[in-house]
C-alpha positions as CSV (number, residue, x, y, z in Angstrom):
1,M,-40.0,-12.7,-14.4
2,T,-41.6,-9.4,-15.4
3,E,-45.3,-8.6,-15.5
4,A,-45.0,-8.8,-19.3
5,D,-43.6,-12.3,-19.0
6,W,-46.4,-13.4,-16.6
7,S,-49.0,-11.9,-18.9
8,T,-48.2,-13.9,-22.0
9,S,-50.8,-16.4,-23.2
10,R,-48.3,-19.2,-22.5
11,S,-47.6,-18.2,-18.9
12,I,-51.3,-17.8,-18.1
13,G,-52.0,-21.2,-19.7
14,F,-49.0,-22.8,-17.8
15,L,-50.0,-21.5,-14.4
16,T,-53.7,-22.4,-15.0
17,G,-52.8,-26.0,-16.1
18,A,-50.4,-26.4,-13.1
19,I,-52.9,-25.1,-10.6
20,N,-55.8,-27.1,-12.0
21,R,-53.9,-30.3,-12.0
22,T,-52.5,-29.7,-8.5
23,V,-55.9,-29.1,-6.9
24,A,-57.9,-31.6,-9.1
25,Q,-58.2,-34.1,-6.2
26,D,-59.8,-31.4,-4.1
27,N,-63.0,-31.6,-6.1
28,L,-63.5,-27.8,-6.0
29,D,-66.5,-26.2,-7.7
30,E,-65.9,-23.7,-10.4
31,E,-66.0,-20.7,-8.1
32,G,-63.6,-22.4,-5.6
33,L,-61.2,-23.3,-8.4
34,F,-61.2,-19.7,-9.8
35,S,-60.5,-18.4,-6.3
36,V,-57.5,-20.7,-5.9
37,Q,-56.3,-19.6,-9.4
38,L,-56.5,-15.9,-8.5
39,G,-54.8,-16.4,-5.1
40,V,-51.9,-18.4,-6.6
41,W,-51.5,-15.9,-9.5
42,E,-51.2,-13.0,-7.0
43,D,-48.9,-14.9,-4.7
44,L,-46.5,-16.0,-7.5
45,T,-46.5,-13.0,-9.7
46,S,-47.3,-10.0,-7.5
47,C,-49.5,-8.9,-10.5
48,A,-53.1,-7.8,-10.2
49,A,-55.6,-10.7,-10.1
50,D,-58.0,-8.8,-12.4
51,L,-55.4,-8.9,-15.2
52,F,-55.1,-12.6,-14.9
53,A,-58.9,-13.1,-14.7
54,T,-59.5,-11.0,-17.8
55,R,-56.7,-12.5,-19.9
56,L,-57.7,-16.0,-18.9
57,Y,-61.3,-15.4,-19.9
58,L,-60.4,-13.8,-23.2
59,L,-57.8,-16.4,-24.1
60,S,-60.0,-19.3,-23.1
61,S,-63.0,-18.0,-25.1
62,E,-60.7,-17.5,-28.2
63,G,-59.1,-20.9,-27.9
64,D,-55.7,-19.2,-28.0
65,R,-53.1,-21.8,-29.2
66,D,-50.2,-20.4,-27.0
67,M,-52.5,-20.6,-23.9
68,L,-53.6,-24.1,-24.7
69,E,-49.9,-25.2,-25.2
70,G,-49.0,-23.5,-22.0
71,Y,-51.9,-25.3,-20.2
72,A,-50.7,-28.6,-21.5
73,A,-47.1,-27.9,-20.3
74,G,-48.4,-26.7,-16.9
75,T,-50.4,-29.9,-16.5
76,C,-47.3,-32.0,-17.4
77,F,-45.2,-29.9,-15.0
78,A,-47.7,-30.5,-12.1
79,N,-48.0,-34.2,-12.9
80,A,-44.2,-34.6,-12.8
81,L,-44.1,-32.8,-9.4
82,L,-46.9,-34.9,-8.0
83,L,-45.1,-38.0,-9.1
84,D,-41.7,-36.9,-7.8
85,Q,-40.2,-36.8,-11.3
86,E,-38.0,-33.8,-10.7
87,D,-36.1,-34.2,-14.0
88,V,-39.3,-34.1,-16.0
89,A,-40.5,-31.1,-14.0
90,H,-37.3,-29.2,-14.5
91,A,-37.3,-30.0,-18.2
92,T,-40.9,-28.9,-18.6
93,W,-40.3,-25.7,-16.7
94,D,-37.2,-24.9,-18.6
95,A,-38.9,-25.4,-22.0
96,N,-41.8,-23.2,-21.0
97,V,-39.6,-20.4,-19.6
98,M,-37.5,-20.5,-22.8
99,C,-40.7,-20.0,-24.9
100,I,-41.8,-17.1,-22.7
101,S,-38.4,-15.4,-22.8
102,S,-38.1,-15.7,-26.5
103,M,-41.6,-14.4,-27.1
104,N,-40.8,-11.2,-25.2
105,G,-37.2,-10.9,-26.5
106,Q,-35.7,-10.6,-23.1
107,G,-34.1,-12.6,-20.4
108,L,-36.1,-14.4,-17.7
109,L,-35.5,-11.7,-15.2
110,G,-36.4,-8.8,-17.4
């Protein structure tokens, strides 16, 4: 995926939802959770963490619909993975990637 793909509201919501659900049992404080979010963002996307932080803040404060839908999808994706429901995880991932690709008018790989 390109930096433009990762920077969409839906992608940011998806990753945030998946990360938050995955580490929920760790009982992290707000600062610890944000640190995990930034680290995963950089590791997965190779994009600057400050871009993610700024976009997440702005989208969250605006109540961006695409970000919220992505967040819900990311949470569903993580739940499926944690419950070993691979078919559900694949379907959730595929549906999310299709939305991102169609929003940017290009294929998944740029």
